[in-house]
PADREN-366406 format. One record per atom (N, C-alpha, C): x, y, z. Coordinates in steps of 0.001 Angstrom, whole numbers, plus 500000, padded with zeros to 6 digits. Layout:
// residues N
XYZ ...
This chain:
// residues 288
185685914982157077 187035914952156420 188503915220156782 189609915122156100 191078915345156763 191211916706156327 190441917052155332 191127918832154550 189585919868155549 190311920660155706 189141921756155965 188922922628154651 189834922744153668 189379923056152219 189313921781151517 188286921269151275 188110919683150580 188392920008149405 187792920957148390 188213921427147161 189710920834146810 190644920816148072 191900920397147580 192448919364147378 191581918540148276 191969916769148361 192026916549146651 190926916212145668 191248915651144570 191931916603143620 192373917513143755 193435918171142581 194774917624143342 195104917127144023 196652916629144422 196586915288144317 195569914672144115 195594913248143924 195651912540142574 194956914122141832 195052913472140186 196901913248139560 197463912172139824 198612912139139370 199063911152138791 200052910511138307 200495909726137910 202212909636138715 202600908375138801 203825908286139772 204846909144138624 205703909524139178 206649910487138716 207581909645138259 208387909296136739 208950908663136573 210249909133135855 210014910667135871 211304911580135016 212471911470135453 212697911093137236 214171910219137236 214434908965137357 213694908066136847 213651906719137279 215176906296136259 215164904702136686 216708904383136144 215792903815134507 217040902992133938 216753902805132584 216219901523132876 214953901068132007 214766899454132309 215291898267132473 214721897935133516 215525897032134450 215943895644133364 217022895087133858 217685893665132662 216760892513133227 216893891466133137 216752890221133309 217244889768134145 218956889780134545 219824889887135211 218985890663136748 218844892028136692 218059892659137918 217148892078138214 215935891556137353 214705891332137986 215268889560138721 215879888805137705 216637887678138612 216835888018140082 217961889023140236 218762889105141430 217411889630142832 216497890212141959 215242890910142700 214542889743142944 214294888922142403 213495887337142308 214257886580143817 215546886634143530 215732885914144855 216240886010145660 216605887709146048 216128888345147137 215062888344147790 214172888285147330 212770888497147622 212119886917148271 212807885775147730 211952884829147776 212957884566149004 214146884893149307 215023884669150390 214311885698151470 213725886538151410 213412887155152544 211651887072152937 211171885984151769 209500885915151871 210026884698153066 211261883568153002 211354882581153819 211898883156155185 212814883834155034 213719884692156057 212874885318157395 211610886132157087 210759886995157658 209348886206157604 208938885081156972 208002884243157003 206571885164156224 206775885636155416 205879886685154827 204530885662154387 205063884526153108 204231883665152847 203629884376151662 204529884928150974 204022885747149473 203307884540148494 202181884767148088 202020883677146447 203141884203145470 202880883527144335 203998883772143754 203428884614142422 202319885378142564 201829886487142066 202329888031143036 201769887591144014 202595888573145068 203812889259144923 204485888117144546 206362888021144538 206099889017142993 205685888470142273 205343889196140693 205278890358140661 204006890800141728 204183892254141678 204735893128142753 205771892422143518 206787893330144454 207456893595143193 208233892954142603 209027893098141967 208903893922140713 207681893596140042 207295894692139076 207225896219139828 206592895769140864 206556897467141374 208112897994141685 208909897501142223 210105898133142346 211692898250141674 211020897530140391 212360897301139549 212721898951138686 211524899604138828 211538900617137578 212500901621138564 212744901318139831 213222902531140815 214686902210140493 215370900900140067 216749901041139945 217670900298138744 219004901039138729 219413900572137374 220185899223137681 221017898757136976 221895897817136746 222589897128137993 223408898356138401 224532898563139359 223631898337140980 222570898228141033 222129898628142474 222455897688143381 222880897925144412 223607897017145584 222870896219146163 222866894923146266 221929893937147260 221364894365148504 222035895463149355 221583895886150456 220320897033150062 220656897617148886 219795898693148238 218000897919148295 218583896751147489 217371895952147073 216539895367148420 217164894547148886 216781894338150092 215813895142151061 216696896426151001 215824897295152198 214208898092150983 214683898299149948 213575898670149444 211928897401149100 212477896076149402 211417895247149182 211182895417150762 211864895463151314 211175895036153135 210194896437153089 210834897942152774 209836898957152894 208308898731152413 208906897688151029 207488898004150385 206576897125150723 207133895860151409 206254894808152060 205507895642153381 206176896599154003 205498897044155277 204245897932154584 204492898970153567 203965899907153457 203319900207152016 203151898859150764 202769899330149856 201369899670150141 200430899066151189 198801898889151004 198923900319151548 199280900819152620 199269902201153039 199443902970151616 200433902955151406 200583904329150632 199926904183149204 199414902835148801 198507903129147706 197224903296147765 196732903309149280 195520903700149667 195777905296149644 196533905791150179 197018907174150343 196827907512148520 197185907063148079 197364907625146545 196347907630146137 195513906707146059 194300906542145134 192953906679146020 192610908066145492 191242908422146070 190014907441146581 189855906314145586 189152905706145050 189145904492146160 190138904635146783 190497903288147428 189383903188148649 189143902141149644 188483901815150340 188689902464151835 190038902296152057 191117902756152881 191065904087153035 191186905071151835 191770906326151452 191922907369152703 190429907703153279 189621908152153914 190070908108154784 190182906972155287 190382906199157072 191819906580157010 192610905776156083 194071906261156401 194510907684156495 193807908593155595 194530910088155349 193958910526156876 193078910394157485 192162910841158557 193416910394159872 193753908845159562 194990908762160644 195879909577160704 196873910185159660 197571910700158853 197697911942159586 196385912745159329 196147914147159542 196744914355160889 196411913165161804 196707912925163504 198179913357163121 198639912210162481 200562911877162608 201122913489162670 200480913822161335 201150915366161290 201410916148162227 200455915878162881 200362917499164192 201117916552165596 201381914846165446 202120914603166254 203578914685165657 203542914511164812 205239915002163748 205727916355163872 204999917495164041 204992918585164492 205317919175165688 204669918487166620 204901918826167916 206058917741168281 206309916940167946 207955916020168454 209101916751167760 208737917497166987 209765918198166239 209721919978166805 209166920403167441 208790921722168440 208595922327167230 207862922780166149 207598923334165609 206436924037164977 205120923292165947 204091923730166375 203836925278166858 205081925553167486 204817926882168095 206069927415168139 207197926866166924 208211927792166870 208373928744165783 207063929132165267 206270930556164490 206479931381165520 207211932753165127 206786933848166021 205789935097165132 205121933734164302 204115934802163714 202537934493164631 202982933567165517 201697933273166307 200612932407164800 201503931615163924 200657930643163184 199410929664163498 198656929589163407 197649928683163944 198416927412163691 198379926265164791 198771925323164552 198120923941163527 196848924455163174 195879924098162050 196537924281160749 196925925510160892 197600925741159086 198870925211158810 199803925311159782 201022924187159896 200522923199159588 199776922475160148 199637920546159761 199205920959158269 197903921941157767 197379922083156456 198414921783155601 199581922802155666 200613922797154791 201467921710154927 201649921136155816 202548919998156031 201974918670155412 200458918362155740 199850917552155059 199431917339153419 199317919262152760 199504919016151487 200672918882150332 201721919112151582 203032918926150805 203516917543151425 202581917002151920 202777915613151700 202067914384150740 200978915080150360 200203914945149318 201037914963148283 201435916229147817 202335916632146546 202873915888146450 204215915532147605 205344914501147283 205043912918146906 203882912120147552 203530911106147001 204300910431146148 203717911236144931 204329910441143715 205936910405143188 206615910595144328 208035910892144433 208204909561145376 207683908969146129 208430907738147415 208290906930146405 209600906029146954 210015904737146142 210667903902147060 210115904219148304 210199902915149142 211680902788149758 212539903672149609 213970903600149920 214199903654151155 213029904188151741 213481904045153758 211660903825154065 211610903162155133 209755903230155584 209239904625154932 207789904438155253 206872905455154766 207166906642155482 207125905927157187 207162907155158412 208569908051158203 209727907273157895 210606908023157851 210266908644157115 210168908931156067 210206909762154809 208945910699154710 207910910275155411 206874911500155480 207584912286156898 207929911767157963 208473912705158743 209378913617157755 210284913536157414 211004914425156868 210467915345155788 209613914993154858 209028915567154034 207793916797154912 207185916288155881 206365917190156998 207329918156157531 208376917892158434 209456918559159027 209537920154158099 210584919479156534 210679920233156369 210084921341155359 209016920373155176 207473922224154585 207528922862155417 207174922348156442 206629923545157867 208102924197157826 209223923769158079 210684924771158045 210727925414156912 210644925210155835 210604926216154388 209608927712154859 208180926879155316 207259928079154971 207481929027156439 208106928652157608 208106929396158653 209599930777158086 210460930129157279 211608930773157278 211054931715155937 210512931213155110 209778931988154394 208673933290154863 208349932901155935 206923933840156439 208161935249157191 208942934459157971 209876935229158422 210794936514157548 210911935746156563 211885936997155320 210870937682155015 209246937689155072 208332938433153964 208034938830155063 207977939050156810 207671939825157716 208810940774157598 210147940625157363 211201941479157679 211014942784156312 210543942071155122 210815942455154366 210180943456153487 208573942922153941 207266944000153959 207290945393154215 206499946461153277 205976947172153965 204674946743154640 203888947550155473 202665946590155898 201244947167155324 201360946071154626 200340945389153739 199233944899154761 199513944340156092 198636943607156498 198981943123157917 198498942582159126 198488942451160343 200041941476160492 199911940901159729 201005939700159637 202266940072158974 202410941151158441 203485941850157860 203990943101158826 203980943496159701 204050944985160114 205676944845159900 206060946342159971 207706946411159372 208397946753161285 209778946796161130 210639947464162150 210469948737162180 210402949145163107 210740950775163526 211415951166162543 211053952090162088 211642953070160915 212193954627161555 213694954725161685 214127955952161891 214218956979160939 213153958162160908 213006958671160087 214180959317159431 215251959866160327 216071960897160223 217069960153159298 217068958615159021 217768957480158852 217462957683157206 216037957495157335 215373956706155958 214968957729154753 216754958123154183 215787958882153823 215303958842151951 215507957498151600 214833957465150646 213586956614150805 212916956439151859 211631956119152203 210339957008151940 209339956860151090 208560957606150794 207906958609152213 207628959965152572 207122960435153795 205682960171153861 205013959837152955 203526959686153267 203525957771153835 204552957068153303 204619955389154035 204996955691155336 206069955974155541 206425956500156679 205282956785157983 204645957910157234 203839958428158319 202525957569158851 202055956843157562 201072955509157837 201615954513158536 202965954142158703 203585953185159552 203355953686160844 203890955073161391 203685955474162795 202027955646163259 201307956000162255 200495956564162604 199461955047162827 199478953735161849 199188952463162261 199425952544163962 200951952102164077 201535951664165351 201121952116166577 199973953501166386 199856954095167299 198374953491167673 197826953627166566 196091952780166532 196100951611167217 197159950457166608 197392949879167171 197574949476168640 198379950410169132 198660950397171080 197967950562171250 197149951859171162 195420952670171852 194635951302171791 194760950853170654 193436949260170732 193776948439171654 195027947841171779 195262946625172632 195103947223174199 195813948330174027 195872948990175192 194316949251175958 193699949431175498 191990949741175707 191368948002175918 192010946903175128 191357945827175205 191923945544176320 193514945157176592 194267944113177542 194857944958178538 194878946447178155 196017946705179156 197696947074178360 197910947798179034 199743948037178371 200502946715178453 200363945599178784 201350944727178915 200935944100176848 200011943963177126 199765943147175597 199927944217174595 200003945865174803 200472946322173715 201695946060173746 202450946127174707 204086946181174530 204519944815173893 203689944177174405 204222942321173850 204121942339172075 203039943074171613 202624943149170421 204181943552169758 203954945284169922 204941946386169800 206410945249169878 206938944627170684 207976943780170707 208243942837169402 207232942271169064 207280941233168358 207242941917166710 206318943049166540 205953943346165359 207205944326165059 207252944988165958 208161946227165433 209668945835165980 209977945225166962 211638945182167460 211885943346167052 210830943184166232 211059941480165755 211721941117166562 211263940503168248 212303940054168967 210928938287168643 211645937312169142 211347936170169052 209877936222170504 209320934992170232 208424934640171630 209413934429173047 210654933982172725 211427933529174013 211700934765174239 212125935879173516 213087937245173976 212143938064174464 211022938118173991 210233938582174694 209469938435176162 209339937043176029 209342936506177396 210087936525178228 211264936678177925 212242937157179119 212015938450179405 211942939318178482 211372940534179357 210374940997180002 209397940349179437 208165940492180523 207873939574181615 208765938762181982 208962937649182772 207606936649182250 207521936340181170 206186935391180686 207011933866180369 206127932989180114 206577931815179300 206375932274177793 207228931033176995 207443931617175526 205718931236175338 205185929995175408 203833929703175180 203023930989176033 202961931285176527 202553932255176835 202180933824176081 203448933905175559 203652934870174671 203089934798173588 203158933633172875 202355933244171800 201256933080171829 200371932964172802 199216932870173293 198577934212173236 199024935470174189 198772936492173750 199058936924172633 199597936882171712 199922937331170234 198873937061169765 198537935708169822 197079935230168757 195984935982169081 195852935890170701 194888936932170824 194818938202170180 196093938669170412 195793939968170004 195830940230168425 196255939494167906 195909939465166182 194341939374165553 193864938650166664 192695938129166195 191609939327166482 192052940015167997 191167941028168218 191705942407167249 193040942534166626 193088943382165550 192301942793164244 192467941765164238 191557941698162675 189911942079163125 189848942011163990 187873942346164137 188087943546164453 188502944619164607 188748945856164996 188293946686163600 186925947482164081 187028948345163035 187895948978162293 188606950042162900 189821951029162683 190669949676162077 190890948855162484 191593948516161666 191384947418160290 190469946981160120 189370946416159101 190037947830157865 188914948914158533 188955950200157246 190494950135156651 191724950280158065 192647950496157066 193061949535156057 192679948177156376 193704947283155550 192529947140154333 191555947365154370 190380947700152991 190876949324152007 191557950030153156 192141951480152622 193499951373151645 193887950091152608 195341949683151563 195077948758150643 194171948056150362 193757947581149354 193250948077148235 192627949415148431 191940950458147604 193459951434146650 194519951490147712 195368952039147240 196185951301146340 196631950294147048 197442949151145881 196174948943144458 195384948953144365 194588949068143084 194315950318142431 194458951470142960 194833952571142072 196104952770142101 197188952206142395 198769952398142093 198609951521140883 197982949687140924 197980949286139854 197800949624138730 196571950780138515 195564951047137308 196917952157137206 197695952507137785 197988953891137536 199214953463136469 
């Protein structure tokens, strides 16, 4: 199956086509214009559509247009519909015989698009590539209802995939900078105790205690270099490129080491205990 969390698959496919922003019902004149253009395209591009197929094309695209739609837009949409409607319909309908096969193919396309856009390793949070692909694919599913063949499906899907991951990475970076240390993914920047007059002294102590624990754990695990790399990322908020220049490693190697460090910390008893204690404190504060 395409999705690691298969329970999500049917949830996002139980929808109707979005009609909230469609134009007014088409007039006979618009339908006639569309039929004329389609007949011309059928002859010009040798589509060899039957009368029923031509009627289904017109019925499908007319709700997307108002009377003042240009012939250029109508023609562009007809071409996109002819090329892509079989694929789009299979992606929209889970019961379609080609649905699973086409989603499997598009899961590979998502990875390729993210790689081409330079987003698979653009996160300074060492986010797993499969997680980013999953985020992009779920956004593609959510957005399918709004696709109206104004371009080729591949062009539209590229934009949806890239923008969804860019948005996720921006949000993740903002959360990392703003949040207090509730998890390994959201470690704070260094805090100057003398200047942080408004901070809770208990919180400041927890921050420095955690930082010292992490440094000791990573040093014992793989030496001072890994501890330094993690500190530069988590506390100094440097990018993989900036860290690489300091420690004379490639950005890709820095990201690999960060991923290894995070995985080791997640499994370490001291850090797991700290996370569990943090959840307990949060529950107590919520009840107070």
